[in-house]
N, C-alpha and C positions, 0 to 999 in steps of 0.2 A: 237700484242696479248702474253698475259702472257706466262710464260714455265710452263704449269700444264696439268696432265694427269686425262681427263677424265673418272670416274670409274660407274657401275650399281651399285655396293654398295663403302662404306668410313669407317674407322678403326678412332683410337684415333690420330695414327700419320699423316695421311690425315686431320685430323681438325687442328693439330699442324702447317701443310705444309700450310694449307689456310692460317690460322690467320696469319703467316709469310710473305703470298704474301702481304694479305691484308695491311699490313705493311710497305710493302717493297715500296720503288722509283716506281711511275707507280702503284701502286694500288690504295687504296681507301684513299680519301685527308681527311674525316671523321677517320678512323682507323687510321691512320698515328699520327694525331694531339691527340690523344687520351693519358694520363696518368694514374698511380695509382688512384687518387684522381677523375679526372675527371669522372671515371667510376663505382667509389666505391659504389654510390647509387644502378647501376646495379645489382650488386653482390647481394645487401640485397633482391633487388625485385625480381629477377628470384630463389632466394629460399624462400622466402614467397609464390611465384606462384606454387614452386613444393609442398610447404606444404599443398596450396589449392586442386593442384588437389589427394594427398595421401586423403584429408579430403570427397574428391568426389568420392574416391576410383576408379577413373577410369585410369585403367594401361596405355592406349595408351595417355591421356592428362599427366601423370606422366613420361613416356617416352621421351617425347615431353620438358618438362619442367626440366625434369634433364640435356638432352641434352643442355638446355641455359645456367643452372648453368655451367658444362662444360665447356662451351664455355668462361665463365667468368673466369674459372682456367686459361684455356690455355692461356687467351689473357695474365693477368697479369704476367704469366709466359714467356711469349714472351718478354715482354716488357723488363724483368730481364733480358734473353738471351740477347737481344740486347744491355743492358750497361755492356754487363760482369760480370752480377750476377748470379742467380740460374737459373738452367732449368727445363722444367717439369718432367724428370728425376731427378733431385735434390729434386723435391717436392713428387714423388712417393717413394727415397729413406729415406725419413724423415719418414714419416707417414708410412712404413711398418717396420723402424726402431723403430717406439714410439709402434706398434702393437707387435711386440715380444716382449719390454720391458716389458709393462703391460698386456701381457699373459702369467706367469712363469709356469701358471699351465697347459697350451698348448705347449708351447715351450721349458720346462724348468722340474724341478723336485717338484715344488711347489704343494700341492695336495689343492681342496677348497670341501667344502661340499654341496655348493649350490650359487647360483648365489648372493646372500646377499654378501656369503664372497668376492664372484669375486670382487663384487662394492668397498668393504673393501680395498679389494689388492688395487684395483684400484686406489684410492684414494690416499693411501701411498706411492705408487709409483709415482703418480703423482708429489705428494709435491718433493719425491727425483728428479724426474727428471728435476724442475723447480725453485730447491734450496730452497723452502720457507721452512723456518725454524720456523715459528710463524704462530700461528690460523688466525692473523692480516693479514700475508703473501696471505692467503690463499683468505682471503675477498676479498682484494686490486687484484687479480690475477684474480676476476670475470670480465668480458669486459665490459667495458662502453657504448658501440656502442649496446650494449641488449637490446630489448624492455624496457623500468622501472620496469615493472611490474614483467616483468621474471627478471631481474637483482636485485630485490629486495629480489624476492622470493629465489634464489641462493644465494646471500648472507646471509640470514635467516637461509637457510638449513647448511652455512657453520659454521655460529653462534652457532648452536644448537651441531655440535660434540664438541664446547670448552665448553657444559654443560650451553651455554647461551640463556636459554629459558624459554618459560613457561612451568609449569608441565600438564596444559590441554588449552582447549580453552578458558575457562572463564577469564583467565588474560588477553589472546589477545582482547576478545571481550571489558572486563572493558577498556584495555587502548584506543581501538577506540572510546569509550565514553570520556576519556579523553581528547583525541586529538582535540575530536569535540566542546569541551567545549573552549581548548584553540585558536582556530579555530575564533570561535564567540566574545572571549575576543579582538584577533589581528584584528578582521572586527571591532568591535568598537574603538577601537584604531585610525582605518583608516591608519596605519602604512603598507603600501604596502609589504614593505621587510618582516616585521613579517608575514602579511597574505601568503605570498609566502613559508614562512618555514614553517609555521602550517599547512597549504595546506598538501603539500609534507609529513608533520609526518600524518598526518590523511590517506594518501594513503598509507604510508608503514606501518600501524598499519594495515590497511584493508586487505592487501597482506599476513600479518600476521596470521588474520584471516581466510582468505581463505584457508592457510598453512596448519592448525589445522584442517580445515573442510574437507581436502583432496580435495580441488575445484580448479581448475587451474585459478588463477586470469584473464589471458589473455584471456580464453574462458568464463567466465562467464561474462567478460565485452563485447566481441565479440558479446556472445547472447544478451544482455542486448540490447547491439546498435542496432542488429538488429532488438529484438522486440519494440524499440521505432521506428524505421522505418517502419513497419509495423501497429502499431497503428498510425502513421502521416499519412501515405497513407489512411488509413479509415477515418479520419481526412477531409483529404481534399478531396475526395469523396463525405463526408457529405457535406460539405461546399459548394460544387460544385451542390450537389444535390438539394439545396438551393438557386443557381442562385447566390452565393458571392465568393468573394476573401478572402483567409486566411487573408491577411496580413489588408484585408480592417476592421476586426472584434476585437471585445475587446477579452480580455486575457478570462474576465469570459466568454462570448462566447464559446473560443477556448476549455477552461477546461471545459463542458458541453458537446462539442463535444466527446472530449479526454475519458471522463468517459463514453460515450456512446460506441466509440470506443473499450475500455474494456472492455464492456459487450458485446461484439460480439463477442470480438475475446477471451473471457474467456474459459481456457481451451488448447489453442493453448501455445507451448512450447515458 
């Protein structure tokens, strides 16, 4: 039996203790085998699930998912502690100091007029804190682990601070059309590397358009994917109603069912 005190309720220090027990000899073999890399994806998945709970506006679900995110933070800190690196307290110390430094209007004597000025000061202080001496430094600092659309948008926003941006949406839309032409040319050449490059440019340009139109590209693509699934489900229902399997139908037949499904779902988001 492990040395552990059972309680009617637990706090963060208890969570830290539980993770330490799981990692210790006599604990859980799976937990003991993990390292930062092996559970890297877990952190991402738990963060996305917490975001899903926010979208659902479910406090109970959010409480649960935030607990899962917290577990990942504690797990990584415990592994570092075992190796003589940082501890959970060091993590808290670092973020506390960061918050104090980036809020001089609260913890210092700086005055701000509104939240826009707060954000401007935040970016300036962040550059000082991270020793970013050029605009390029700020672009390169955007995490490569972000979803690609999100990363593209953040890079574009930082480029805008250097004045490198279209004056309005029309320039971004024209660029999108230009990239489509270049993609078609690459497809005609049959060069796979060129096709991949031009497709990337097209997606980057599409994100630029969404930024100008104040549409979140991640949300827009997720909505489009959900719409596709709804229409696909109706196409499958229609095929089954005819006693047929979709994979045995011609593309023309499927297109006809797709058009019918679009009409049936017309007006839906």
